[in-house]
C-alpha positions as CSV (number, residue, x, y, z in Angstrom):
1,M,43.8,286.3,86.1
2,Q,47.3,285.0,86.8
3,Y,50.5,286.7,85.5
4,S,53.9,285.2,85.3
5,K,56.6,286.4,87.7
6,E,58.7,287.6,84.8
7,L,55.9,289.7,83.5
8,E,55.0,291.2,86.9
9,E,58.6,292.4,87.3
10,M,58.7,294.2,84.0
11,E,58.5,298.0,83.7
12,C,54.9,299.2,82.8
13,V,54.8,301.1,79.5
14,L,51.6,303.0,79.0
15,Q,49.6,302.5,75.9
16,G,49.5,305.5,73.5
17,T,46.5,306.7,71.5
18,N,43.8,304.1,70.8
19,H,41.4,305.0,68.1
20,G,39.5,301.7,68.2
21,P,38.8,299.4,65.2
22,A,38.7,300.7,61.7
23,P,35.1,301.5,60.7
24,I,33.3,299.1,58.3
25,P,30.4,299.9,56.0
26,V,27.1,298.6,57.6
27,E,23.9,299.2,55.6
28,G,24.9,302.7,54.6
29,K,26.7,303.7,57.8
30,W,30.3,303.6,58.9
31,V,30.5,301.6,62.1
32,Q,33.3,300.9,64.6
33,S,32.3,297.3,65.3
34,T,33.2,296.1,68.8
35,Q,30.5,293.5,69.3
36,I,28.3,291.2,67.2
37,S,25.2,293.5,67.6
38,D,27.1,296.2,65.7
39,V,26.9,294.4,62.4
40,S,24.0,294.0,59.9
41,G,23.7,293.1,56.2
42,L,22.4,290.7,53.6
43,T,25.0,288.6,51.8
44,H,25.7,285.2,50.3
45,G,28.4,282.6,50.6
46,V,29.2,279.1,49.4
47,G,30.6,276.1,51.2
48,W,31.6,272.5,50.4
49,C,32.0,269.3,52.3
50,A,35.3,267.5,52.9
51,P,34.9,265.0,50.0
52,Q,33.6,267.9,47.9
53,Q,30.6,265.8,46.9
54,G,28.2,268.6,47.3
55,G,27.9,272.3,47.9
56,C,25.8,274.9,49.7
57,K,24.9,278.5,48.8
58,L,23.8,280.3,51.9
59,T,22.0,283.6,52.1
60,L,21.6,285.5,55.4
61,N,19.8,288.7,56.2
62,V,21.3,289.9,59.5
63,K,19.9,292.8,61.6
64,N,21.9,294.0,64.7
65,G,23.9,290.8,64.8
66,I,20.8,288.5,64.7
67,I,19.9,286.3,61.7
68,E,16.4,287.3,60.6
69,E,16.2,285.1,57.6
70,A,18.2,282.4,55.9
71,L,18.0,280.8,52.5
72,I,19.8,277.5,52.2
73,E,20.3,276.0,48.7
74,T,22.2,272.7,48.3
75,I,23.3,270.6,45.3
76,G,25.0,267.3,44.7
77,C,24.1,265.3,47.8
78,S,20.7,263.9,48.8
79,G,21.4,264.0,52.5
80,M,22.5,267.6,52.3
81,T,18.9,268.6,51.4
82,H,17.7,267.2,54.8
83,S,20.5,269.1,56.5
84,A,19.3,272.2,54.8
85,A,15.8,271.6,56.2
86,M,17.3,271.5,59.7
87,A,19.4,274.5,59.1
88,S,16.4,276.6,58.0
89,E,15.0,275.9,61.5
90,I,18.3,276.4,63.4
91,L,19.6,279.6,61.9
92,P,16.8,282.3,62.2
93,G,17.0,284.0,65.6
94,K,20.6,283.1,66.4
95,T,23.3,285.7,66.6
96,L,26.1,285.4,64.1
97,L,28.5,284.1,66.8
98,E,26.0,281.4,67.9
99,A,25.4,280.3,64.3
100,L,29.2,280.1,63.7
101,N,29.5,277.8,66.7
102,T,26.4,275.7,66.0
103,D,26.4,272.3,64.3
104,L,24.5,273.0,61.1
105,V,24.5,269.2,60.4
106,C,26.3,269.3,57.1
107,D,29.9,270.3,56.5
108,A,29.0,272.3,53.4
109,I,26.5,274.4,55.3
110,N,29.0,274.9,58.2
111,C,31.6,276.0,55.7
112,A,29.2,278.5,54.0
113,M,28.3,279.9,57.4
114,R,32.1,280.5,58.1
115,E,32.4,282.3,54.8
116,L,29.4,284.5,55.5
117,F,30.6,285.3,59.0
118,L,33.9,286.7,57.5
119,Q,32.1,288.8,54.9
120,I,29.7,290.3,57.4
121,V,32.1,291.1,60.2
122,Y,34.5,292.7,57.7
123,G,31.8,294.8,56.1
124,R,31.8,293.0,52.8
125,T,28.1,292.4,52.5
126,Q,25.9,293.0,49.5
127,T,24.1,295.8,51.4
128,A,27.2,297.4,52.9
129,Y,26.4,300.7,51.2
130,S,22.6,300.5,51.0
131,Q,21.0,302.7,53.6
132,G,18.9,300.5,55.9
133,G,19.9,297.4,54.0
134,L,17.2,295.1,52.6
135,P,13.9,294.2,54.3
136,V,13.5,290.8,55.9
137,G,12.0,288.7,53.2
138,A,14.4,289.9,50.5
139,G,16.2,286.5,50.6
140,L,13.3,284.9,48.8
141,E,13.9,287.2,45.8
142,D,16.9,285.2,44.9
143,L,14.5,282.4,43.9
144,G,12.4,284.4,41.5
145,K,8.9,283.3,40.4
146,G,8.0,279.8,41.4
147,H,10.5,280.0,44.3
148,R,13.0,277.5,42.9
149,S,16.7,277.7,43.0
150,Q,18.7,278.8,39.9
151,V,20.1,275.4,38.9
152,G,22.2,274.5,35.9
153,T,22.6,270.8,35.2
154,M,24.6,269.8,32.2
155,Y,26.4,266.6,31.1
156,G,29.0,266.0,28.5
157,S,30.9,263.0,27.2
158,R,33.6,262.7,24.6
159,L,31.7,259.9,23.0
160,K,28.2,261.5,22.8
161,G,28.8,265.2,23.4
162,A,26.8,267.6,25.5
163,R,23.4,267.3,27.2
164,Y,21.5,270.3,28.6
165,M,19.2,269.1,31.4
166,E,18.2,272.1,33.5
167,M,18.7,275.8,33.0
168,A,17.6,278.8,35.0
169,E,14.5,279.0,32.8
170,G,13.5,275.4,33.7
171,Y,13.7,271.7,33.1
172,V,15.0,271.1,29.6
173,L,12.6,268.9,27.5
174,E,14.5,268.8,24.2
175,I,17.6,270.2,22.7
176,G,17.7,271.3,19.1
177,L,20.5,270.2,16.7
178,D,21.4,271.6,13.3
179,E,22.5,269.5,10.3
180,N,26.0,269.1,11.8
181,S,24.4,267.8,15.1
182,E,25.5,270.9,17.0
183,I,23.2,272.4,19.6
184,I,21.4,275.6,18.5
185,G,18.7,275.8,21.1
186,Y,16.5,274.1,23.6
187,K,12.9,273.7,24.8
188,F,12.1,273.9,28.5
189,V,9.2,273.9,31.0
190,N,9.3,276.3,34.0
191,I,8.5,273.9,36.8
192,G,7.9,276.6,39.4
193,K,5.3,278.5,37.3
194,M,3.7,275.2,36.2
195,M,3.2,274.0,39.8
196,D,1.9,277.4,40.9
197,A,-0.8,277.2,38.1
198,I,-1.7,273.6,39.1
199,K,-2.1,274.6,42.8
200,K,-4.5,277.3,41.6
201,G,-6.7,274.7,39.9
202,V,-5.4,274.9,36.3
203,D,-5.6,271.5,34.5
204,P,-2.1,269.9,34.7
205,K,-1.8,269.4,30.9
206,K,-2.7,273.1,30.3
207,A,-0.4,274.3,33.0
208,F,2.4,272.3,31.4
209,E,1.7,273.6,27.9
210,D,1.3,277.2,29.1
211,N,4.8,277.2,30.7
212,V,6.8,275.6,27.9
213,G,9.3,278.0,26.3
214,T,12.2,277.9,23.9
215,Y,15.7,279.5,23.7
216,G,17.9,279.9,20.7
217,R,17.2,278.9,17.1
218,I,15.3,275.8,18.0
219,D,12.7,276.5,15.2
220,E,15.6,275.9,12.7
221,A,16.6,272.6,14.2
222,A,17.1,269.6,11.9
223,K,16.5,267.3,14.9
224,L,15.1,267.5,18.4
225,I,16.3,265.1,21.0
226,D,15.4,264.3,24.6
227,P,18.7,265.0,26.5
228,R,17.8,262.2,29.1
229,E,16.8,259.5,26.6
230,K,18.8,260.1,23.4
């Protein structure tokens, strides 16, 4: 290490007390974090690409600084889905620092990784005060039955009004309108549950019918319309 001549000629002033870093909450413990292996936690973050064409929600479960599981959910960009596939192979097994400095293929995923890094190293995780945190595998619980992302897809225009296309409950088949042509409910099919039934050998038509549900006052609707066709 080289020092400037000016610095070398200065008087040496000894450092006073040094209590180390402020402790952060890590899975139910207070930890003075000095290295990556000191941090653990499960948390979520979102990122977006430069043109803001698409976004990523990233969930990481970190144990002793190492990513044990990752859930990558993307929306708005077809190429981003392929980037997510690659990120699911890249992230597990890496330390937080490695992941922060790894090309995760897509700007939105890289951005989400940055946001998660900040949360985790500052002790702002979802499991900060949960003793032992959450077991590896807990990331899948975000998806619920059928293991599909919670997606909302809606469209509205001044000329023709709103169209509900996908809710957390599933793919919207029809929206119900009252006498004033205002939305009062919708009919949907839970794609995840339907596909699970089909994989188990249930006839596709029956699997579809068994997983159709409604929300709101759709039974009182004066008219039902397909949000994609009408």
